[in-house]
FIFILUM-221429 format. One record per residue: x, y, z of N, C-alpha, C in turn; residue in one letter. Coordinates in steps of 0.1 Angstrom, whole numbers, plus 5000, padded with zeros to 4 digits. Example, Ala and Ser with C-alpha at 12.3 -4.5 7.8 and 13.67 -1.06 7.14 Angstrom:
# residues 2
{n.x->5132; n.y->4943; n.z->5078; ca.x->5123; ca.y->4955; ca.z->5078; c.x->5132; c.y->4967; c.z->5078; res->a} .
{n.x->5128; n.y->4978; n.z->5071; ca.x->5137; ca.y->4989; ca.z->5071; c.x->5129; c.y->5000; c.z->5079; res->s} .
# end
This chain:
# residues 64
{n.x->5008; n.y->4988; n.z->5000; ca.x->5000; ca.y->5000; ca.z->5000; c.x->5009; c.y->5013; c.z->5000; res->m} .
{n.x->5021; n.y->5011; n.z->4999; ca.x->5030; ca.y->5022; ca.z->4998; c.x->5035; c.y->5027; c.z->5011; res->g} .
{n.x->5040; n.y->5039; n.z->5011; ca.x->5046; ca.y->5045; ca.z->5023; c.x->5036; c.y->5047; c.z->5034; res->n} .
{n.x->5040; n.y->5043; n.z->5046; ca.x->5031; ca.y->5044; ca.z->5058; c.x->5033; c.y->5056; c.z->5066; res->q} .
{n.x->5037; n.y->5067; n.z->5060; ca.x->5039; ca.y->5079; ca.z->5067; c.x->5027; c.y->5087; c.z->5069; res->t} .
{n.x->5027; n.y->5099; n.z->5074; ca.x->5016; ca.y->5107; ca.z->5077; c.x->5008; c.y->5112; c.z->5064; res->g} .
{n.x->5012; n.y->5108; n.z->5052; ca.x->5006; ca.y->5112; ca.z->5040; c.x->4993; c.y->5104; c.z->5038; res->e} .
{n.x->4992; n.y->5092; n.z->5045; ca.x->4980; ca.y->5083; ca.z->5043; c.x->4970; c.y->5086; c.z->5054; res->w} .
{n.x->4957; n.y->5087; n.z->5049; ca.x->4946; ca.y->5090; ca.z->5058; c.x->4937; c.y->5078; c.z->5058; res->v} .
{n.x->4934; n.y->5072; n.z->5070; ca.x->4925; ca.y->5061; ca.z->5071; c.x->4910; c.y->5066; c.z->5069; res->n} .
{n.x->4902; n.y->5058; n.z->5062; ca.x->4888; ca.y->5061; ca.z->5060; c.x->4881; c.y->5050; c.z->5066; res->l} .
{n.x->4872; n.y->5053; n.z->5076; ca.x->4865; ca.y->5044; ca.z->5084; c.x->4850; c.y->5042; c.z->5080; res->y} .
{n.x->4845; n.y->5030; n.z->5081; ca.x->4831; ca.y->5027; ca.z->5078; c.x->4823; c.y->5029; c.z->5091; res->g} .
{n.x->4810; n.y->5028; n.z->5090; ca.x->4801; ca.y->5030; ca.z->5101; c.x->4803; c.y->5020; c.z->5113; res->s} .
{n.x->4810; n.y->5009; n.z->5109; ca.x->4813; ca.y->4999; ca.z->5120; c.x->4826; c.y->5002; c.z->5127; res->d} .
{n.x->4833; n.y->5013; n.z->5124; ca.x->4845; ca.y->5017; ca.z->5130; c.x->4858; c.y->5011; c.z->5125; res->g} .
{n.x->4856; n.y->5002; n.z->5115; ca.x->4868; ca.y->4996; ca.z->5109; c.x->4873; c.y->5004; c.z->5097; res->k} .
{n.x->4886; n.y->5003; n.z->5094; ca.x->4892; ca.y->5010; ca.z->5083; c.x->4887; c.y->5003; c.z->5070; res->i} .
{n.x->4881; n.y->5011; n.z->5061; ca.x->4876; ca.y->5006; ca.z->5049; c.x->4885; c.y->5009; c.z->5037; res->k} .
{n.x->4893; n.y->5020; n.z->5038; ca.x->4901; ca.y->5025; ca.z->5027; c.x->4911; c.y->5034; c.z->5033; res->a} .
{n.x->4922; n.y->5037; n.z->5024; ca.x->4932; ca.y->5047; ca.z->5028; c.x->4933; c.y->5056; c.z->5016; res->r} .
{n.x->4936; n.y->5069; n.z->5019; ca.x->4938; ca.y->5079; ca.z->5009; c.x->4951; c.y->5086; c.z->5011; res->l} .
{n.x->4959; n.y->5087; n.z->5001; ca.x->4971; ca.y->5094; ca.z->5001; c.x->4969; c.y->5108; c.z->4998; res->n} .
{n.x->4971; n.y->5117; n.z->5008; ca.x->4968; ca.y->5131; ca.z->5007; c.x->4977; c.y->5138; c.z->4998; res->s} .
{n.x->4989; n.y->5132; n.z->4994; ca.x->4998; ca.y->5139; ca.z->4985; c.x->4995; c.y->5135; c.z->4970; res->t} .
{n.x->4993; n.y->5122; n.z->4967; ca.x->4990; ca.y->5118; ca.z->4954; c.x->4976; c.y->5116; c.z->4950; res->t} .
{n.x->4967; n.y->5117; n.z->4961; ca.x->4953; ca.y->5115; ca.z->4959; c.x->4950; c.y->5101; c.z->4954; res->l} .
{n.x->4958; n.y->5091; n.z->4958; ca.x->4956; ca.y->5077; ca.z->4955; c.x->4946; c.y->5071; c.z->4966; res->e} .
{n.x->4936; n.y->5065; n.z->4961; ca.x->4926; ca.y->5058; ca.z->4970; c.x->4929; c.y->5043; c.z->4969; res->l} .
{n.x->4931; n.y->5036; n.z->4981; ca.x->4933; ca.y->5022; ca.z->4981; c.x->4923; c.y->5015; c.z->4990; res->v} .
{n.x->4916; n.y->5005; n.z->4985; ca.x->4906; ca.y->4998; ca.z->4992; c.x->4910; c.y->4983; c.z->4992; res->v} .
{n.x->4910; n.y->4976; n.z->5003; ca.x->4912; ca.y->4962; ca.z->5004; c.x->4899; c.y->4955; c.z->5005; res->k} .
{n.x->4897; n.y->4946; n.z->4995; ca.x->4884; ca.y->4939; ca.z->4994; c.x->4887; c.y->4924; c.z->4993; res->e} .
{n.x->4883; n.y->4916; n.z->5003; ca.x->4886; ca.y->4902; ca.z->5003; c.x->4900; c.y->4898; c.z->5000; res->r} .
{n.x->4909; n.y->4906; n.z->5007; ca.x->4924; ca.y->4903; ca.z->5006; c.x->4931; c.y->4909; c.z->4994; res->g} .
{n.x->4923; n.y->4915; n.z->4985; ca.x->4929; ca.y->4921; ca.z->4973; c.x->4929; c.y->4936; c.z->4974; res->v} .
{n.x->4940; n.y->4942; n.z->4971; ca.x->4940; ca.y->4957; ca.z->4971; c.x->4936; c.y->4963; c.z->4957; res->y} .
{n.x->4928; n.y->4973; n.z->4958; ca.x->4923; ca.y->4980; ca.z->4946; c.x->4928; c.y->4994; c.z->4947; res->h} .
{n.x->4933; n.y->5000; n.z->4937; ca.x->4939; ca.y->5014; ca.z->4938; c.x->4934; c.y->5022; c.z->4927; res->s} .
{n.x->4930; n.y->5035; n.z->4930; ca.x->4926; ca.y->5044; ca.z->4920; c.x->4933; c.y->5057; c.z->4922; res->w} .
{n.x->4938; n.y->5063; n.z->4911; ca.x->4944; ca.y->5077; ca.z->4911; c.x->4933; c.y->5087; c.z->4909; res->r} .
{n.x->4928; n.y->5092; n.z->4920; ca.x->4917; ca.y->5102; ca.z->4919; c.x->4920; c.y->5114; c.z->4912; res->l} .
{n.x->4932; n.y->5119; n.z->4913; ca.x->4936; ca.y->5132; ca.z->4906; c.x->4935; c.y->5130; c.z->4891; res->a} .
{n.x->4939; n.y->5118; n.z->4886; ca.x->4938; ca.y->5115; ca.z->4872; c.x->4923; c.y->5113; c.z->4867; res->a} .
{n.x->4915; n.y->5108; n.z->4876; ca.x->4901; ca.y->5106; ca.z->4873; c.x->4894; c.y->5119; c.z->4872; res->m} .
{n.x->4897; n.y->5128; n.z->4881; ca.x->4891; ca.y->5142; ca.z->4881; c.x->4895; c.y->5149; c.z->4868; res->v} .
{n.x->4908; n.y->5148; n.z->4865; ca.x->4913; ca.y->5155; ca.z->4853; c.x->4906; c.y->5149; c.z->4840; res->k} .
{n.x->4904; n.y->5136; n.z->4840; ca.x->4897; ca.y->5129; ca.z->4829; c.x->4883; c.y->5134; c.z->4828; res->l} .
{n.x->4876; n.y->5136; n.z->4840; ca.x->4862; ca.y->5141; ca.z->4840; c.x->4861; c.y->5155; c.z->4835; res->g} .
{n.x->4871; n.y->5163; n.z->4838; ca.x->4871; ca.y->5177; ca.z->4833; c.x->4872; c.y->5178; c.z->4818; res->q} .
{n.x->4878; n.y->5167; n.z->4812; ca.x->4880; ca.y->5167; ca.z->4797; c.x->4868; c.y->5159; c.z->4791; res->n} .
{n.x->4858; n.y->5155; n.z->4798; ca.x->4847; ca.y->5147; ca.z->4793; c.x->4839; c.y->5154; c.z->4783; res->a} .
{n.x->4839; n.y->5168; n.z->4783; ca.x->4831; ca.y->5175; ca.z->4773; c.x->4837; c.y->5173; c.z->4759; res->d} .
{n.x->4849; n.y->5169; n.z->4757; ca.x->4855; ca.y->5168; ca.z->4744; c.x->4853; c.y->5153; c.z->4739; res->a} .
{n.x->4847; n.y->5144; n.z->4747; ca.x->4844; ca.y->5130; ca.z->4743; c.x->4830; c.y->5130; c.z->4737; res->v} .
{n.x->4829; n.y->5124; n.z->4725; ca.x->4815; ca.y->5123; ca.z->4719; c.x->4807; c.y->5113; c.z->4728; res->p} .
{n.x->4794; n.y->5116; n.z->4729; ca.x->4785; ca.y->5107; ca.z->4736; c.x->4775; c.y->5102; c.z->4726; res->v} .
{n.x->4772; n.y->5089; n.z->4728; ca.x->4763; ca.y->5082; ca.z->4719; c.x->4749; c.y->5087; c.z->4722; res->e} .
{n.x->4740; n.y->5091; n.z->4712; ca.x->4727; ca.y->5096; ca.z->4715; c.x->4717; c.y->5085; c.z->4720; res->p} .
{n.x->4720; n.y->5073; n.z->4717; ca.x->4712; ca.y->5062; ca.z->4721; c.x->4720; c.y->5051; c.z->4727; res->q} .
{n.x->4714; n.y->5042; n.z->4735; ca.x->4721; ca.y->5031; ca.z->4741; c.x->4727; c.y->5022; c.z->4730; res->a} .
{n.x->4739; n.y->5017; n.z->4733; ca.x->4746; ca.y->5009; ca.z->4723; c.x->4748; c.y->4995; c.z->4730; res->v} .
{n.x->4744; n.y->4984; n.z->4722; ca.x->4746; ca.y->4971; ca.z->4728; c.x->4760; c.y->4967; c.z->4727; res->a} .
{n.x->4764; n.y->4961; n.z->4738; ca.x->4778; ca.y->4956; ca.z->4739; c.x->4779; c.y->4941; c.z->4738; res->c} .
# end
């Protein structure tokens, strides 16, 4: 999960247990689910969302 210094913030669920950790420097979100770590770079996702206007959107649902 990376460096365990003060840059990581624990995110707790309603049961009081740690559900995820957020790196306040890189804005990386890490969630452990069933023993597997999942990681998202939130800063990159926000930047991608800001550029969403440039992406064409299908007018109707497309079957996959």
